[in-house]
C-alpha positions in Angstrom: 115.5 108.5 167.8 118.4 110.6 166.5 119.9 110.6 170.0 120.0 106.8 169.9 121.8 106.8 166.6 124.4 109.3 167.9 125.0 107.4 171.1 125.2 104.1 169.2 127.7 105.5 166.7 129.8 107.1 169.4 130.1 104.0 171.4 131.3 101.9 168.5 133.6 104.6 167.3 135.2 104.9 170.8 135.6 101.1 171.0 137.3 100.8 167.6 139.5 103.9 167.8 140.5 102.9 171.3 141.4 99.4 170.1 143.5 100.9 167.4 145.3 103.3 169.7 145.9 100.6 172.2 147.4 98.4 169.6 149.6 101.3 168.4 150.8 102.2 171.9 151.5 98.6 172.8 153.5 98.0 169.6 151.4 95.1 168.3 151.9 94.0 164.7 149.6 95.6 162.2 148.6 98.2 164.8 148.4 101.0 162.2 146.0 98.9 160.1 143.9 98.4 163.2 143.8 102.1 163.8 142.9 102.9 160.2 140.2 100.3 160.3 138.8 101.9 163.4 138.8 105.3 161.9 137.1 104.0 158.7 134.6 102.0 160.7 133.7 105.1 162.7 133.2 107.2 159.6 131.0 104.5 158.0 128.9 104.1 161.2 128.4 107.8 161.4 127.3 108.1 157.8 125.0 105.1 158.1 123.4 106.6 161.2 122.9 109.9 159.5 121.5 108.2 156.4 119.0 106.1 158.3 117.9 109.2 160.3 117.4 111.1 157.0 115.6 108.1 155.5 113.2 107.9 158.4 112.3 111.6 158.2 111.9 111.3 154.5 109.5 108.4 154.8 107.5 110.3 157.4 107.2 113.2 154.9 106.0 110.9 152.1 103.5 109.3 154.4 102.1 112.7 155.4 101.9 113.8 151.7 100.1 110.5 150.9 97.7 110.9 153.8 96.9 114.4 152.6 96.3 113.3 149.1 94.0 110.5 150.0 91.9 112.5 152.5 91.2 115.2 149.9 89.4 112.9 147.6 
């Protein structure tokens, strides 16, 4: 599952940063804003992917602890 999150985040980061770089190179208006948006979006998508991966693992740990507690009684 972590591999999927990393690939997903990388694809979107490449798309947005590439769009910003293309706009900057071609001299389009607001190109720097597009590049900054792409960088910010990339950071957010990486953090969201990491957080969701962490959350899934934490839920699995809590489920295992709950299963252990309920089977002891």
